[in-house]
C-alpha positions as CSV (number, residue, x, y, z in Angstrom):
1,M,24.3,-3.9,0.1
2,R,21.3,-1.6,0.3
3,T,18.0,-3.4,-0.2
4,G,14.6,-1.9,-0.8
5,L,12.1,-4.3,0.9
6,L,8.6,-4.0,-0.6
7,T,5.9,-5.2,1.7
8,D,2.2,-5.4,1.3
9,G,-0.1,-5.6,4.3
10,G,2.5,-6.6,6.9
11,Y,6.0,-5.5,8.0
12,P,6.9,-3.1,9.7
13,Y,3.4,-3.1,11.3
14,A,2.6,-5.4,14.3
15,T,-0.1,-7.2,12.2
16,G,-0.1,-8.8,8.8
17,E,0.8,-12.1,7.2
18,S,4.3,-11.3,6.0
19,R,5.4,-9.6,9.3
20,L,7.2,-12.5,10.9
21,W,9.4,-13.7,8.1
22,C,10.2,-10.1,7.0
23,D,11.3,-9.3,10.5
24,R,13.5,-12.5,10.6
25,L,15.0,-11.6,7.2
26,V,15.9,-8.1,8.2
27,R,17.4,-9.1,11.6
28,G,19.2,-12.2,10.2
29,L,20.9,-10.3,7.4
30,E,22.4,-7.6,9.7
31,Q,25.4,-7.1,7.3
32,H,23.0,-5.4,4.8
33,E,21.0,-2.1,5.0
34,F,17.3,-2.1,4.4
35,D,14.9,0.6,3.2
36,V,11.3,-0.6,3.9
37,Y,8.5,0.5,1.5
38,A,5.2,-0.6,3.0
39,L,2.0,-0.7,1.0
40,S,-1.6,-1.2,2.2
41,R,-1.4,0.8,5.4
42,S,-4.7,0.7,7.2
43,A,-6.2,2.3,10.3
44,H,-6.2,-1.1,12.0
45,Q,-2.5,-1.5,11.4
46,E,-1.7,2.0,12.5
47,A,-3.6,1.4,15.8
48,A,-1.6,-1.8,16.4
49,G,1.7,0.0,16.0
50,R,5.0,-1.1,14.5
51,V,7.4,-3.8,15.5
52,E,10.7,-2.7,17.0
53,L,13.1,-2.1,14.0
54,P,16.8,-3.1,14.1
55,P,19.4,-0.5,13.3
56,Q,20.0,-1.9,9.8
57,V,16.6,-0.5,8.7
58,R,17.7,2.9,7.5
59,R,14.2,4.3,6.9
60,V,10.6,3.3,6.5
61,R,8.3,4.8,3.8
62,T,4.6,3.9,4.1
63,W,1.6,4.2,2.0
64,T,0.6,7.8,1.3
65,E,-2.4,9.2,-0.5
66,P,-1.8,9.5,-4.3
67,V,-0.4,12.7,-5.6
68,T,-3.4,14.7,-6.8
69,G,-1.8,17.0,-9.4
70,R,-3.8,19.3,-11.5
71,P,-6.5,18.2,-13.9
72,Y,-5.3,16.9,-17.2
73,G,-5.3,19.2,-20.2
74,R,-6.3,18.1,-23.7
75,R,-2.9,16.7,-24.5
76,D,-2.5,14.8,-21.3
77,R,-6.1,13.4,-21.6
78,R,-5.2,12.1,-25.0
79,R,-2.0,10.6,-23.6
80,F,-3.9,9.0,-20.8
81,A,-6.6,7.6,-23.1
82,G,-4.0,6.1,-25.4
83,H,-2.1,4.3,-22.5
84,F,-5.2,3.2,-20.7
85,G,-6.6,2.0,-24.0
86,E,-3.6,-0.2,-24.5
87,L,-4.0,-1.7,-21.0
88,A,-7.7,-2.2,-21.4
89,A,-7.4,-3.8,-24.8
90,A,-4.9,-6.3,-23.4
91,V,-7.1,-7.0,-20.4
92,C,-10.3,-7.5,-22.5
93,G,-8.8,-9.4,-25.4
94,G,-5.4,-10.7,-24.2
95,G,-3.4,-8.3,-26.4
96,P,0.3,-7.8,-26.2
97,D,0.3,-4.1,-25.1
98,F,-0.3,-4.5,-21.3
99,A,3.2,-3.5,-20.4
100,A,3.3,-0.6,-22.8
101,G,0.0,0.7,-21.3
102,L,1.2,0.1,-17.7
103,Y,4.5,1.9,-18.0
104,G,2.9,4.7,-20.0
105,L,0.5,5.4,-17.2
106,A,3.4,5.2,-14.7
107,E,5.4,7.8,-16.6
108,L,2.3,10.0,-16.9
109,A,1.7,9.8,-13.1
110,R,5.4,10.5,-12.4
111,E,5.3,13.6,-14.6
112,R,1.8,15.0,-14.0
113,G,0.2,13.2,-11.1
114,G,-3.5,12.9,-10.9
115,L,-3.7,9.3,-12.2
116,H,-6.2,8.1,-9.6
117,T,-8.6,10.8,-10.7
118,A,-8.2,10.0,-14.4
119,L,-8.8,6.3,-13.8
120,R,-12.2,7.1,-12.4
121,S,-13.1,9.6,-15.1
122,E,-15.6,9.4,-17.9
123,T,-12.7,9.1,-20.3
124,A,-11.6,5.9,-18.6
125,L,-15.1,4.4,-18.6
126,R,-15.6,5.1,-22.3
127,T,-12.2,3.7,-23.1
128,L,-13.0,0.5,-21.1
129,E,-16.4,0.2,-22.7
130,S,-14.8,0.4,-26.2
131,A,-12.3,-2.2,-25.3
132,C,-15.0,-4.6,-24.0
133,R,-17.0,-4.3,-27.2
134,A,-14.0,-4.5,-29.6
135,P,-13.7,-7.5,-31.9
136,G,-11.8,-10.3,-30.3
137,A,-12.7,-9.3,-26.7
138,N,-13.5,-12.1,-24.3
139,R,-17.1,-13.3,-24.7
140,T,-17.8,-12.9,-20.9
141,V,-16.3,-9.4,-21.0
142,Q,-18.5,-8.4,-23.9
143,A,-21.6,-8.8,-21.7
144,A,-20.3,-6.1,-19.2
145,G,-22.6,-3.2,-18.5
146,V,-22.1,0.2,-17.0
147,P,-22.2,-1.1,-13.4
148,D,-19.5,-3.6,-14.3
149,H,-17.3,-0.9,-15.9
150,L,-17.7,1.3,-12.8
151,A,-16.8,-1.6,-10.5
152,F,-13.8,-2.7,-12.5
153,A,-12.5,0.9,-12.9
154,G,-12.6,1.3,-9.1
155,L,-10.7,-2.0,-8.6
156,V,-8.1,-1.0,-11.2
157,E,-7.6,2.4,-9.7
158,R,-7.0,0.8,-6.3
159,A,-4.5,-1.7,-7.8
160,L,-2.6,0.9,-9.7
161,R,-2.2,3.4,-6.8
162,P,1.4,2.5,-6.4
163,L,2.1,4.1,-9.7
164,S,1.3,7.5,-8.2
165,L,3.6,7.3,-5.1
166,D,6.5,9.6,-4.7
167,W,9.0,6.8,-4.2
168,Y,10.6,6.9,-7.7
169,T,13.4,9.4,-7.2
170,E,17.2,9.2,-7.1
171,D,17.2,9.3,-3.3
172,G,14.2,6.9,-3.1
173,L,14.1,3.5,-4.9
174,G,16.7,4.8,-7.2
175,A,19.3,4.7,-4.4
176,V,18.9,1.0,-3.6
177,D,21.0,-1.8,-5.0
178,L,18.2,-4.4,-5.0
179,C,14.4,-4.4,-4.7
180,H,13.0,-7.4,-2.8
181,A,9.2,-7.7,-3.2
182,T,7.7,-9.9,-0.5
183,A,4.7,-10.7,-2.7
184,G,3.7,-10.7,-6.3
185,G,1.0,-8.7,-8.1
186,T,0.4,-5.2,-6.9
187,A,3.1,-5.4,-4.2
188,A,5.7,-5.8,-6.8
189,L,4.6,-2.7,-8.9
190,P,7.2,-0.4,-7.1
191,G,9.9,-2.9,-8.0
192,L,8.8,-2.9,-11.6
193,L,9.0,0.9,-11.8
194,A,12.4,1.0,-10.0
195,K,13.8,-1.3,-12.7
196,R,12.1,0.7,-15.4
197,F,13.4,4.1,-14.3
198,F,16.7,3.2,-12.6
199,G,17.6,-0.3,-13.6
200,V,17.4,-1.7,-10.1
201,P,17.2,-5.6,-10.2
202,L,14.0,-7.1,-8.8
203,L,13.7,-10.2,-6.6
204,V,10.2,-11.5,-6.0
205,T,9.3,-13.9,-3.1
206,E,5.9,-15.6,-3.1
207,Y,4.9,-17.9,-0.3
208,G,1.3,-17.7,-1.5
209,V,0.7,-16.9,-5.2
210,Q,-1.3,-13.7,-5.5
211,L,-3.0,-14.8,-8.8
212,R,-4.2,-18.0,-7.2
213,S,-5.7,-16.0,-4.3
214,H,-7.6,-13.8,-6.8
215,F,-9.0,-16.9,-8.5
216,L,-10.1,-18.4,-5.2
217,A,-11.7,-15.2,-3.9
218,G,-14.5,-14.6,-6.4
219,G,-16.8,-12.9,-3.9
220,D,-20.1,-11.5,-4.9
221,R,-18.8,-9.8,-8.1
222,S,-20.5,-10.3,-11.4
223,A,-19.1,-12.7,-14.0
224,P,-17.8,-9.9,-16.3
225,V,-16.0,-8.1,-13.4
226,R,-14.4,-11.4,-12.3
227,A,-13.3,-12.1,-15.8
228,L,-11.8,-8.6,-16.2
229,L,-10.1,-8.7,-12.8
230,A,-8.6,-12.2,-13.5
231,S,-7.3,-11.1,-16.8
232,F,-5.7,-8.0,-15.3
233,H,-4.0,-9.9,-12.5
234,R,-2.8,-12.6,-15.0
235,A,-1.2,-9.9,-17.2
236,L,0.3,-8.2,-14.2
237,A,1.7,-11.5,-12.9
238,A,3.3,-12.3,-16.3
239,E,4.9,-8.8,-16.4
240,V,6.3,-9.2,-12.9
241,Y,7.7,-12.6,-13.6
242,G,9.1,-11.5,-16.8
243,Q,11.0,-8.5,-15.3
244,A,12.1,-10.2,-12.1
245,A,15.8,-11.3,-12.0
246,V,15.0,-14.1,-9.6
247,I,11.7,-15.5,-8.3
248,T,11.6,-17.5,-5.0
249,P,8.5,-19.5,-4.5
250,G,8.0,-21.0,-1.0
251,N,7.2,-24.5,-2.3
252,T,6.8,-26.6,-5.4
253,H,3.0,-26.0,-5.4
254,A,3.6,-22.2,-5.7
255,R,6.3,-22.9,-8.3
256,R,3.9,-24.8,-10.5
257,W,1.5,-21.9,-10.4
258,Q,4.2,-19.4,-11.3
259,E,5.3,-21.5,-14.3
260,K,1.7,-21.7,-15.5
261,C,1.5,-17.9,-15.3
262,G,4.6,-17.5,-17.5
263,A,7.5,-17.5,-15.2
264,D,10.8,-18.7,-16.7
265,P,11.9,-21.9,-14.9
266,A,15.5,-20.7,-15.0
267,K,14.6,-17.8,-12.7
268,L,12.8,-19.9,-10.1
269,R,14.6,-20.9,-6.9
270,T,12.5,-22.6,-4.2
271,V,13.2,-21.2,-0.7
272,Y,11.2,-22.7,2.1
273,P,9.8,-20.4,4.8
274,G,12.0,-20.2,7.8
275,M,10.3,-21.0,11.1
276,E,11.6,-20.8,14.7
277,A,12.5,-24.3,15.8
278,A,13.7,-23.3,19.3
279,R,10.1,-22.7,20.7
280,F,9.3,-26.4,20.0
281,A,12.7,-27.8,21.2
282,A,11.4,-28.7,24.7
283,V,8.6,-30.9,23.2
284,G,10.7,-32.3,20.3
285,D,13.6,-33.3,22.5
286,G,11.5,-34.5,25.4
287,T,10.6,-38.0,26.2
288,D,6.9,-37.4,26.6
289,A,5.1,-38.7,23.5
290,G,1.8,-37.1,24.4
291,D,-1.5,-38.8,25.3
292,P,-1.6,-41.9,23.1
293,A,-5.4,-41.6,22.7
294,T,-5.6,-37.9,21.7
295,L,-5.8,-36.4,18.2
296,V,-4.8,-32.8,17.9
297,W,-5.8,-30.2,15.2
298,V,-4.2,-26.8,15.2
299,G,-5.0,-23.8,12.9
300,R,-7.4,-21.1,12.0
301,I,-11.0,-22.2,12.1
302,E,-12.5,-21.5,8.7
303,P,-14.3,-23.5,6.0
304,A,-11.1,-24.2,4.0
305,K,-9.9,-26.3,6.9
306,D,-12.9,-28.6,6.6
307,L,-13.5,-29.4,10.2
308,I,-16.8,-30.9,9.3
309,S,-15.0,-33.8,7.6
310,L,-12.7,-34.1,10.6
311,L,-15.6,-34.4,13.0
312,H,-17.3,-37.1,10.9
313,A,-14.0,-38.9,10.6
314,F,-13.6,-38.8,14.4
315,A,-17.0,-40.3,14.7
316,E,-15.7,-43.3,12.8
317,V,-12.6,-43.4,15.1
318,R,-14.8,-43.4,18.2
319,R,-16.7,-46.4,17.0
320,E,-13.4,-48.4,16.8
321,E,-11.6,-46.7,19.8
322,P,-14.2,-45.4,22.3
323,G,-11.5,-43.8,24.4
324,A,-10.2,-41.5,21.7
325,V,-10.2,-37.7,22.2
326,L,-10.1,-34.9,19.7
327,R,-8.7,-31.4,20.6
328,I,-9.3,-28.6,18.2
329,V,-7.0,-25.7,19.0
330,G,-7.4,-22.4,17.2
331,A,-9.3,-19.1,16.8
332,P,-12.0,-18.4,14.2
333,A,-11.1,-16.4,11.1
334,E,-11.8,-12.7,11.3
335,G,-15.3,-11.5,10.5
336,P,-18.8,-12.9,11.0
337,E,-18.2,-15.9,8.7
338,G,-15.4,-17.2,10.9
339,A,-17.6,-17.0,14.1
340,A,-20.5,-18.6,12.3
341,Y,-18.4,-21.5,11.1
342,L,-17.0,-22.1,14.6
343,A,-20.6,-22.1,16.0
344,H,-21.6,-24.6,13.3
345,C,-18.7,-26.9,14.2
346,R,-19.5,-26.8,17.9
347,A,-23.1,-27.6,17.2
348,L,-22.1,-30.6,15.0
349,A,-19.7,-31.9,17.7
350,A,-22.5,-31.7,20.3
351,Q,-24.8,-33.6,18.0
352,L,-22.4,-36.3,17.0
353,F,-20.9,-36.7,20.5
354,P,-23.4,-36.1,23.3
355,D,-21.8,-35.7,26.7
356,E,-20.9,-39.1,28.1
357,A,-20.2,-40.2,31.6
358,A,-18.2,-43.1,32.8
359,G,-20.7,-44.1,35.5
360,A,-24.1,-43.2,36.9
361,H,-22.6,-40.7,39.4
362,A,-19.9,-39.2,37.1
363,V,-20.1,-35.9,35.3
364,G,-20.5,-36.2,31.5
365,S,-18.0,-34.7,29.1
366,N,-17.6,-34.3,25.4
367,P,-14.7,-36.1,23.6
368,V,-14.2,-33.1,21.4
369,A,-12.7,-30.0,23.0
370,F,-12.4,-26.6,21.5
371,D,-9.4,-24.5,22.9
372,E,-7.5,-21.4,22.0
373,I,-3.8,-20.6,22.4
374,G,-3.3,-18.7,25.6
375,G,-6.1,-20.4,27.5
376,P,-5.7,-22.5,30.6
377,E,-5.3,-25.8,28.7
378,T,-2.9,-24.5,26.1
379,P,-0.9,-21.4,27.4
380,E,1.7,-21.8,24.6
381,L,1.5,-23.1,21.0
382,A,3.9,-25.9,21.8
383,D,1.6,-27.1,24.5
384,A,-1.1,-27.8,21.9
385,Y,1.1,-30.3,20.1
386,A,2.5,-31.7,23.3
387,G,-1.0,-32.8,24.4
388,G,-1.6,-35.4,21.7
389,A,0.2,-38.3,20.0
390,V,-1.1,-37.6,16.5
391,V,-1.6,-34.3,14.7
392,V,-4.3,-34.1,12.0
393,L,-4.7,-31.7,9.1
394,S,-8.1,-31.9,7.2
395,S,-7.9,-28.9,4.8
396,V,-9.4,-28.8,1.3
397,V,-7.3,-25.7,0.4
398,E,-3.8,-25.1,1.7
399,G,-0.7,-23.3,0.6
400,F,2.3,-24.0,2.9
401,P,1.0,-26.0,5.9
402,V,2.6,-24.2,8.8
403,S,0.8,-26.3,11.4
404,L,2.3,-29.5,9.9
405,V,5.9,-28.1,10.1
406,E,5.3,-27.1,13.8
407,A,4.1,-30.6,14.5
408,M,7.2,-32.0,12.8
409,F,9.4,-29.8,15.0
410,C,7.6,-31.3,18.0
411,G,8.4,-34.8,16.7
412,R,4.7,-35.8,16.3
413,A,3.3,-38.2,13.7
414,T,0.9,-36.6,11.3
415,V,-2.2,-37.5,9.2
416,S,-3.0,-34.9,6.5
417,T,-4.9,-34.4,3.3
418,D,-3.2,-34.2,-0.1
419,V,-3.6,-30.5,-0.8
420,G,-1.2,-27.7,-1.5
421,A,2.4,-28.4,-0.5
422,V,1.5,-31.0,2.1
423,V,3.2,-34.0,0.3
424,E,6.3,-31.9,-0.4
425,V,6.5,-30.8,3.3
426,I,5.8,-34.3,4.8
427,G,8.2,-36.1,2.4
428,G,7.2,-39.6,3.6
429,T,7.3,-38.8,7.3
430,G,3.5,-38.9,7.8
431,L,0.3,-40.4,6.4
432,V,-1.5,-38.6,3.6
433,V,-5.1,-39.2,2.5
434,P,-7.4,-37.6,-0.2
435,P,-9.4,-34.5,0.9
436,R,-13.1,-34.7,1.7
437,N,-12.8,-38.4,2.6
438,P,-13.7,-38.9,6.3
439,R,-13.4,-42.7,6.0
440,A,-9.8,-42.5,4.7
441,L,-9.0,-39.9,7.4
442,A,-10.4,-42.1,10.1
443,D,-8.5,-45.2,8.9
444,A,-5.2,-43.4,8.9
445,C,-5.8,-42.0,12.4
446,L,-6.7,-45.4,13.7
447,A,-3.5,-46.9,12.1
448,L,-1.3,-44.5,14.1
449,L,-3.3,-44.6,17.3
450,R,-2.9,-48.4,17.4
451,D,0.8,-48.5,16.6
452,P,3.0,-46.6,19.1
453,A,6.3,-47.8,17.5
454,R,5.3,-46.5,14.1
455,R,4.3,-43.1,15.7
456,E,7.7,-42.9,17.3
457,R,9.5,-43.7,14.0
458,L,7.5,-41.2,11.9
459,G,7.8,-38.5,14.6
460,A,11.6,-38.8,14.8
461,A,11.9,-38.7,11.0
462,A,9.6,-35.7,10.7
463,R,11.6,-33.7,13.3
464,A,14.9,-34.5,11.5
465,R,13.3,-33.4,8.1
466,A,12.0,-30.1,9.6
467,L,15.3,-29.2,11.2
468,E,17.0,-29.8,7.9
469,L,14.7,-27.8,5.6
470,F,12.4,-25.4,7.4
471,T,14.5,-23.5,9.9
472,V,15.2,-19.7,9.9
473,E,18.9,-20.4,9.4
474,Q,18.4,-22.2,6.1
475,N,16.0,-19.5,4.9
476,L,18.5,-16.7,5.7
477,A,21.4,-18.6,4.1
478,A,19.4,-19.0,0.9
479,F,18.5,-15.3,0.7
480,H,22.0,-14.2,1.6
481,G,23.3,-16.2,-1.3
482,I,20.7,-14.9,-3.7
483,Y,21.4,-11.3,-2.7
484,L,25.1,-11.7,-3.5
485,D,24.4,-13.6,-6.7
486,L,22.1,-10.9,-8.0
487,I,24.4,-8.0,-7.1
488,S,27.3,-9.8,-8.7
489,H,25.5,-9.7,-12.1
490,C,24.5,-6.0,-11.7
491,P,26.9,-3.0,-11.9
492,V,27.3,-0.7,-9.0
493,R,25.3,2.3,-10.2
494,R,26.6,4.8,-7.7
495,A,30.1,5.3,-9.1
496,P,30.3,5.5,-13.0
497,E,33.9,4.8,-14.0
498,H,33.9,4.5,-17.8
499,D,34.7,7.4,-20.0
500,T,31.2,7.2,-21.4
501,G,29.7,7.6,-17.9
502,E,28.4,4.0,-17.9
503,P,28.7,2.0,-14.7
504,R,31.6,-0.5,-14.3
505,P,30.8,-3.7,-12.4
506,F,33.2,-4.6,-9.6
507,A,35.1,-1.3,-10.0
508,Y,36.6,-1.7,-6.5
509,P,38.6,-4.9,-5.8
510,A,37.6,-6.2,-2.5
511,E,41.2,-6.8,-1.4
512,S,42.0,-3.2,-1.8
513,H,39.9,-2.4,1.2
514,V,41.6,-4.8,3.6
515,P,43.3,-2.7,6.3
516,G,46.9,-3.3,7.5
517,N,50.3,-3.8,6.0
518,W,49.7,-7.2,4.6
519,A,50.6,-6.2,1.0
520,A,54.3,-5.8,1.9
521,G,56.5,-2.8,1.4
522,G,57.5,-0.2,4.0
523,G,55.3,2.1,6.0
524,G,52.2,1.3,7.9
525,A,49.5,2.5,5.5
526,A,47.3,0.0,3.8
527,R,48.4,-0.8,0.2
528,T,46.8,-2.1,-2.9
529,P,47.8,-5.6,-3.8
530,S,50.2,-5.7,-6.7
531,W,47.9,-7.7,-8.9
532,A,45.1,-5.1,-8.3
533,E,47.3,-2.3,-9.6
534,P,46.9,-1.1,-13.3
535,E,49.2,-2.7,-15.8
536,P,51.8,-0.4,-17.1
537,A,51.1,1.1,-20.5
538,G,52.3,-1.1,-23.3
539,A,53.0,-4.1,-21.1
540,G,52.2,-7.4,-22.6
541,A,49.4,-9.5,-21.1
542,S,51.7,-12.4,-20.8
543,S,54.6,-10.5,-19.1
544,G,55.9,-12.3,-16.1
545,T,56.3,-9.0,-14.2
546,G,52.8,-7.7,-15.0
547,A,51.5,-8.9,-11.7
548,A,54.4,-8.8,-9.4
549,G,56.4,-5.7,-10.5
550,G,53.8,-3.2,-9.7
551,G,56.4,-0.7,-8.5
552,A,57.5,0.6,-5.1
553,G,54.9,3.2,-4.4
554,A,51.6,2.1,-2.8
555,V,48.6,3.1,-4.7
556,P,45.4,3.6,-2.6
557,G,42.5,1.4,-3.7
558,A,40.2,4.4,-4.1
559,A,42.6,5.9,-6.7
560,Q,42.5,2.7,-8.7
561,A,38.8,2.3,-8.7
562,G,38.8,2.1,-12.5
563,A,41.6,-0.4,-12.7
564,V,40.9,-3.9,-13.8
565,P,43.1,-6.4,-11.9
566,S,45.7,-7.9,-14.2
567,V,45.1,-11.3,-12.7
568,V,41.8,-11.5,-14.7
569,R,43.6,-10.8,-18.0
570,A,45.2,-13.6,-20.0
571,G,45.4,-15.9,-17.0
572,A,48.2,-13.8,-15.3
573,V,49.4,-15.5,-12.1
574,P,49.5,-13.3,-8.9
575,V,53.0,-13.2,-7.3
576,S,53.9,-11.8,-3.9
577,R,56.2,-8.7,-3.7
578,A,58.7,-10.9,-1.9
579,A,59.4,-12.6,-5.2
580,G,60.7,-9.3,-6.5
581,T,60.6,-8.9,-10.3
582,A,61.5,-12.5,-11.1
583,A,59.8,-13.9,-14.1
584,V,57.1,-16.4,-13.6
585,T,58.5,-19.7,-15.0
586,G,56.6,-22.7,-16.1
587,E,57.7,-24.4,-12.9
588,G,56.2,-21.5,-11.0
589,R,52.9,-21.8,-12.8
590,R,52.7,-25.5,-11.8
């Protein structure tokens, strides 16, 4: 099978969120071919380079600048205004014409180019302004001014750039058997157009729902711009979910979001992310249960992780267990905000826990330690989990909790907050408390610190659950099955066999390609099985010799590409050539 892998901000580059699981997918499904189509190429990614690609990756096509094209003439301007007007009306008032406007713009870009220029033109601004002021438009949108129109037009132009790419040709996305989008939203736009222009089935995988991310990331935009942008991405998500043949959320939390956004539950199949269990095997299979007085937190240091509540909870733990220690292992999030949040956490830790010394002549130390992976204390990620007996997650916002799964692979008992997919992942093998509740978090940590036997039971159950559900092997097996299931319902578009020129599904029986002389008869050449040969003209469907009496001459499988195996008609029973032309009796059927 030839798969077009649509990535956004990751694979095949050495940086990006989807890089790891995409690389595992491509390497694990080595029996298939992959064409990688990568969006959102940046200078930072180019500088970091690409990962080493396996031989099954036939080619990589990356983001290119949109095709400029010549300026639109009067007819094309009217055509653009009509399609963009449909899209803008749907965004501003929730109308039904979003898909018509989107595909109209895509066809215009494919034929004429220059769409990115038109989306920033005065025509686009006037069309958007008219849609915002039209009767029935959203009340927040009606308050939009010229700066808001300019800001939204720029954001939409950026989001719709995939419409202008040169990927939509017979030897591009038209040549693949399946499009697999590794994210929803804008990343799935090439897959939508491949289905629109060439009928290629679309598979969408979302480990983090893009629409949810847009809702959470409000930024410093004005209220009208936020409302317009949310409506645009909601309509785009509904179209992607509607056109996708199968949608694979990474957890039930993401699945609920997709259903609320209009996804058909019959299309949804939960596939958990696959993670490397081998790197944690030494800790998980070992006998060392870690320091019984140490709590460990692992992750990216940012406000969503709510380390402030964790530090206040640890203050409660220290009042009950003065010997307890907290290790915070991780790096700050990128940008000045991440560094500022880390500095704030360090300052709070120094304020809550002044350096303490065991005696008058001992050097004081702080019970809260901040480390990074690769440092002298934690050279490897597994060492971070090996150093403590209890792993803590204090997040207020979380998708799929990767650090919890890593702790489960290590056989560690966990205390976590009830956010995102935490309860689904833990499944009763750890303690779960409400978010933003330091007292409850402290009580749960104390309960495990004081009960070694309970820690051991929970840790063993957690490791068994992680090995069953969250390994790379189960992830690859799930996607392999989905690939085959999708392609079994779609015709092979490369070899039309009908007289009308329409494709014929399963035109080539798989058995006809098996080499060797297994089909009986003389000679050493490979032969087509008798039941895969065409039925003689005028032969009855219930004839006993229809399957077995296929004649003496071997017919190559390629020559019989259009033949429908007689075994699928009227329940004919396949009979070996050794049976000659004997009729199939009732006893034989039994």
